[in-house]
N, C-alpha and C positions, 0 to 999 in steps of 0.2 A: 539690103548692104546698104548701111549709110557712113555717107563721108562727113569728114572736120571742115565744117564753112571757115575760113580766115578773114579775117577783118584787119584791113591794114592800120595803121596810128594814124595816118591821116583822114581815111574814111570815118575813123570811131568820133573824131573830133567833128568833121562835118555831120556824122547823125545828132552829137550831142546839139550843136548850134539848130541845127532844124526842128530838133525835138524841143530845144526851148523856144523857137519859133512859134512851133503850133500850141505849144502848153500858155502861152501868152495871149497868140493871136486869134486862134479857132476857137471860141466859146463853146460851142457847140459840139465838137471834137477832137478835143486836145492831145489826146492821143493815139486818132486815127494814122498818124505814120510812122509812129512806134509798133504799132498792131501789127499795122500792113507790113513793115519792115522784119517783123519777126517772124510773122507768116512765110514770109518769103524766104528767109534763110533756113526756115523749118524745109519746107519745099526745095530749095536747092541743096541740102545736105542729105535729101531721099533720090533726087532726081536733077543732078548738074549739069544735064544735060540741055537743061530749062531756057529758054529767052532765045533772043535771036543773036548769031555770031557779028562778028564786029573786025573790020581790019585792025591789026595788033604787030608790031613786031616780036611781038613776045611769043608766049604759048598761045595758045587757041585762048581766045577773050569772048564772052557771051554778055549782052544783056536783056533785063530782065527791067518794065515797065510795070513800076506800081500804079495801077490804074486809079485808086483814088486820090492819092496828094500828089500824082504826076511826077514823082521821079523815078530812076532808072536804077540799077544794082548793077555793077558790073563785077 
C-alpha cells in the first residue's frame, strides 16, 4: 500500500531555495539534494514509519535524515 506524501507550501519554498543553492554552489553534484529528496519522498510513501520520532504537540512527527546533503525531512 502506498500513501500520499503532502509537502506544505512553506516546505516547497524551502525545497526550491535549497535546490537553487545546490545548483549554484555544488558543481560536482548540482542535483544531489533534489535527487535525494525525491528518493526520500518515495520511501516515505511506501513506509511512513521511517525516521526518528520527534516531540510535537501535533500528531506523530518523524524526522528523516538526508545523509548526503545533511538536511532533514519532517
